[in-house]
Structure formats: C-alpha cells, structure tokens
N, C-alpha and C positions, 0 to 999 in steps of 0.2 A: 390697130385702131382702139380696141378695147382697153389696152394698157394705158393709152393716152388719156382716155376718159377717167379711168381709175386714179391716175396720177393727179388730174385736175381736182377730183373730189378730195383727195388727201391734202392738197394744198389750200383748200378753202378754209378748213378749220385750223386756227393757229394754236390756241391753248385755252384751257378752262379758266374761268374767272372765279377765284375763291376769295370771298370777303365775308364779313359777318352777315350781310344782307342775303348773299347768294346761298350761304349754308342754311339759312332759314327757309329759303325756297326749296331746298332738297326735301323737306317734309311734305311739300305739295307735289312732289315728283317733277320739279322744274330744275333745269340745269342751264347755266350761263356759259357761253363760249365767246371768245374774241374770234371774229371771222374776217375774211378778206373784204375789203371795202366794195368790191365789185360784185359780191355774191348776192343773189336774190333768195327768196324763201324756198323756192323749188330746189335750187341747187344745194342749199343748206340741209334741207330735208333728205335729199338723196345721199349727201355726204355722211350725215349722222347715222342714217339707217345702214349704210355700207360699213362705216368704221366700227360701230358698236353693236350691230346686229339687233336693233330694237325697232319698235314701231312708234313713230312720232304722231302725237295728237294735234299739236299746233305749234306755231313759231311766231314770236314777236321779235322785231329787230329795231334798233335805234342807232343812229350815229352819235358817238360821244362828242361833246364840244371840245374845242381846243382849250388847253390849260397853260397859263403862263408860268414859267419857272425862272428864277433869278439865281445865278451863281456869281457871287461877287458883283462886279459892275456889268456883267453880261446878262441880257434878257433874251430868253428864247421860248419856244413852245414845246411842250411835251407832245410826242406823236399821238394823234388821236386814232381811234379804232372804231369798228362797228361791232356792236354787241348783239348777240342772238340769245334769246331766252326760249329754251325748248321745253315744251310740256310733253311728257311721254304718256302712253296709255297706262291704265291702272296697274297691270301686272308686270310692267317693264321697269328695269333699273339700269343705271350705268355706275360702275365701280370706279370712282375717281381717286380713291385713297387705297393704295396697295398695302397689304398687311405683311410686308417683308421686314 
C-alpha cells in the first residue's frame, strides 16, 4: 500500500520548467514544475517534500492555455499542462542543475 502511494507521488511531478522568467524566480527561492493536470496543491506539496526532502512554504498553480501550432497546412494544438510555482522556506534549496 505504501509503495503505491509513493509511486503516485512520483508520477505527479513531470519536469522542471526552465525559462528566463523561472530562473529569475530562483533568486526568490521559487521553483516551477509541470505537474499532472489532476494534481491538487496538497498532493503537489507531499510530492515535492518527498522527492527533494525540503519544506514547502506555499504553492501557486495555474492551467496553461492551449496554443495553436501550424505545420504546413495542418493546424493543431500544443499539449497544455498545469504549472506549479513552489515557494520553499528560507533555508531550503533544490539543486536543478547538476555539476557533472
């Protein structure tokens, strides 16, 4: 039962979002992640604390709007995702960039 719960927590967080805007947020101890669309703030907090062994101060979430893409004569939509902005407590950090 416990392994199933841990597996669900691992599947909630997809990948970190690294853009110019999100790297500026790192100075304020805020990190952006793409998460599962069905995840709520409580589940995201449990997953981040379990994965990175840190304490979460607050979480803001937003569903990204659909974006149209055209390839030749074909028109389609880019897959949209849910974005979570996680603020950590003052003495906590997450190392997103490995130094290998």
